[in-house]
C-alpha positions in Angstrom: 24.2 50.4 46.2 23.4 50.2 42.5 21.6 46.9 43.0 19.4 48.4 45.7 18.5 51.3 43.3 17.7 48.8 40.6 15.4 46.8 43.0 13.6 50.1 44.0 13.1 51.2 40.4 12.1 47.7 39.3 9.6 47.6 42.2 8.2 51.0 41.3 7.8 50.0 37.6 6.0 46.8 38.6 3.8 48.7 41.1 2.9 51.3 38.4 2.0 48.5 36.0 -0.3 47.0 38.5 -1.8 50.4 39.3 -2.3 51.3 35.6 -4.0 47.9 34.8 -6.0 47.9 38.0 -4.6 44.4 38.8 -2.6 43.3 41.8 0.7 41.8 41.0 1.0 38.5 43.0 3.8 38.4 45.5 3.6 41.9 46.9 6.8 43.9 46.8 8.9 41.0 45.5 6.3 40.4 42.8 6.4 44.0 41.8 10.2 43.9 41.6 10.1 40.8 39.4 7.3 42.3 37.2 9.5 45.4 36.9 12.6 43.5 35.9 10.8 41.0 33.5 8.6 43.8 32.1 11.7 46.0 31.5 13.3 43.2 29.6 10.1 42.5 27.6 9.6 46.2 26.9 13.2 46.7 25.7 12.8 43.6 23.5 9.7 45.0 21.9 10.3 48.7 21.9 14.1 49.1 22.3 15.7 51.3 24.9 14.7 54.9 24.5 13.5 57.8 26.6 14.8 58.5 30.1 16.9 55.8 31.8 16.6 55.5 35.6 18.5 52.9 37.6 19.5 51.0 34.4 15.8 50.9 33.2 14.6 52.6 30.1 11.5 53.8 31.9 8.9 54.1 29.2 9.5 50.7 27.5 9.9 49.2 30.9 6.5 50.4 32.1 4.8 49.3 28.9 6.5 45.9 29.0 5.4 45.5 32.7 1.8 46.4 31.9 1.8 43.7 29.1 3.4 41.3 31.6 0.8 42.1 34.4 -2.1 41.6 31.9 -0.7 38.3 30.7 0.0 37.0 34.2 -3.5 38.1 35.5 -5.1 36.5 32.4 -3.3 33.2 33.0 -4.1 33.2 36.8 -7.7 33.9 36.0 -7.8 31.1 33.5 -6.1 28.7 36.0 -8.6 29.9 38.7 -11.5 29.1 36.4 -10.1 25.6 35.6 -9.7 24.9 39.3 -13.3 26.1 40.0 -14.7 24.0 37.1 -12.8 21.0 38.4 -14.5 21.1 41.7 -18.0 21.3 40.2 -17.5 18.3 37.9 
């Protein structure tokens, strides 16, 4: 049951990060869960674990970390997309 709760909270964190940045997280629900988990890890590395903890996630650092992650991933995907597009025109 705890794992399901972690997946739900991770998914919500990833979804919130996508919502707050105005970017879609690739991979739908699974992508949101992955973004939530990695973002949470990233956030706790940068900011430590403080504030309310839900489902094993320190919510505030997790959301901030996920936002950073979503921005980085969307930046990389956009750059890759530009490279692909430029490749076809050459």
